[in-house]
C-alpha positions in Angstrom: 0.0 0.0 0.1 1.3 3.4 -1.0 0.7 6.6 0.1 0.1 10.0 -2.0 3.7 10.9 -1.2 5.2 7.3 -2.7 5.9 6.0 0.9 4.9 2.4 1.3 3.1 0.9 4.5 4.9 -1.3 6.4 3.5 -2.5 9.9 4.8 -3.9 13.2 2.3 -6.3 14.5 2.2 -7.3 18.3 4.5 -10.3 17.7 7.1 -7.7 16.7 7.0 -9.1 13.2 7.7 -6.6 10.2 5.0 -7.4 7.5 2.4 -5.5 5.3 -1.4 -5.8 5.7 -3.1 -8.9 4.8 -4.5 -11.9 6.4 -5.9 -15.5 5.8 -8.8 -16.2 3.6 -12.1 -16.7 6.1 -15.3 -18.5 5.4 -16.8 -15.1 4.6 -14.6 -14.7 1.8 -16.2 -17.3 -0.2 -19.4 -17.4 -2.6 -20.8 -20.7 -2.1 -17.8 -22.7 -3.0 -15.6 -20.1 -4.6 -12.9 -17.9 -3.1 -13.5 -14.3 -3.5 -9.9 -12.5 -2.9 -11.4 -8.8 -3.3 -13.8 -9.8 -0.2 -10.7 -11.2 1.8 -8.8 -7.9 1.0 -11.7 -5.6 1.8 -12.3 -7.4 5.2 -8.7 -7.4 6.1 -8.1 -3.6 5.3 -11.4 -2.6 7.1 -9.9 -4.7 10.4 -6.4 -3.5 10.1 -6.8 -0.3 9.1 -10.5 1.1 9.5 -10.8 2.0 5.8 -12.7 0.9 2.7 -11.3 -0.6 -0.3 -14.5 0.6 -2.0 -14.3 4.2 -0.8 -12.4 6.8 -3.3 -11.8 8.9 -0.2 -9.5 6.4 1.3 -8.3 4.1 -1.6 -7.8 5.6 -5.0 -7.0 2.4 -6.6 -5.8 -1.2 -6.1 -5.1 -4.1 -8.5 -3.5 -7.6 -8.1 -0.1 -7.7 -9.1 2.1 -10.4 -7.5 1.2 -14.1 -6.9 3.5 -15.8 -4.2 3.9 -19.3 -4.0 6.1 -21.6 -1.9 9.3 -22.8 -3.2 10.3 -26.3 -3.4 12.4 -26.0 -0.3 10.0 -24.4 2.1 8.2 -26.2 4.9 5.0 -24.8 4.2 2.4 -24.7 1.4 0.6 -21.5 1.7 0.2 -19.0 -1.6 -0.6 -15.5 -1.4 -1.8 -12.8 -3.8 -0.5 -9.3 -3.2 -2.3 -6.2 -4.0 -1.0 -3.0 -4.7 -3.1 0.0 -3.5 -2.8 3.7 -3.4 -4.1 5.4 -0.3 -5.9 8.7 -0.9 -3.5 9.9 2.0 -0.3 11.4 2.5 1.9 9.1 4.8 1.6 11.6 7.8 -2.6 12.0 7.1 -2.8 8.4 7.5 -0.6 8.0 10.6 -2.8 10.7 12.2 -5.9 9.1 10.8 -4.7 5.4 12.2 -3.4 6.4 15.5 -6.7 8.3 16.3 -8.8 5.1 15.2 -6.4 2.3 16.2 -8.3 1.8 19.7 -11.7 0.9 17.8 -9.9 -1.6 15.5 -10.0 -5.4 16.2 -6.4 -6.1 15.0 -2.9 -7.0 15.7 -0.9 -3.9 14.6 1.2 -2.3 17.0 2.8 0.4 14.9 2.7 1.4 11.4 5.8 2.9 9.2 6.0 4.6 6.0 9.1 4.3 3.8 10.7 5.0 0.7 11.4 2.3 -2.1 15.1 2.5 -0.7 14.2 2.4 2.6 12.0 -1.0 2.3 14.8 -2.4 0.4 17.4 -1.6 3.1 15.3 -3.2 5.9 16.2 -6.3 7.6 14.0 -8.8 5.9 15.6 -12.1 6.7 12.2 -13.6 8.1 10.8 -16.1 5.0 7.4 -14.7 5.7 8.4 -11.1 4.8 11.3 -11.6 2.0 8.5 -11.4 -0.5 8.4 -7.6 0.3 11.6 -6.9 -1.2 10.9 -9.0 -4.4 7.8 -7.3 -4.6 8.9 -3.6 -4.2 11.8 -4.3 -6.8 8.9 -5.8 -9.3 6.8 -2.6 -8.7 9.9 -0.2 -9.5 12.0 -2.0 -12.3 14.2 1.2 -12.5 
């Protein structure tokens, strides 16, 4: 998720892990037997940030950009769909909004940060669960 001043939203969760907004599919993310990724995305964004994917006041646009599948040497079998989203806030505006509404949210976010592309690429991201962030940022910015 990127702010209008081109900074990426990165979170620190209550387990002190660096990550991005996301989560696991829930029964409400299905329409009968079919998984609807946008339902999952909308639910997670609402739960964790208190904003709506469908509200142009909050989000300018979003798109699925990256499918992460486990490598053959990984010990787990999850896959993920990463979306890009453009906030309709500067990084400072969103920080103010988030910390003002944080107590009303039911989530695991401890802190939020906004970083430039170079700052994200220089984060210590050794944890297998977040290594994809570096690849994702590079794919988004091929310069």
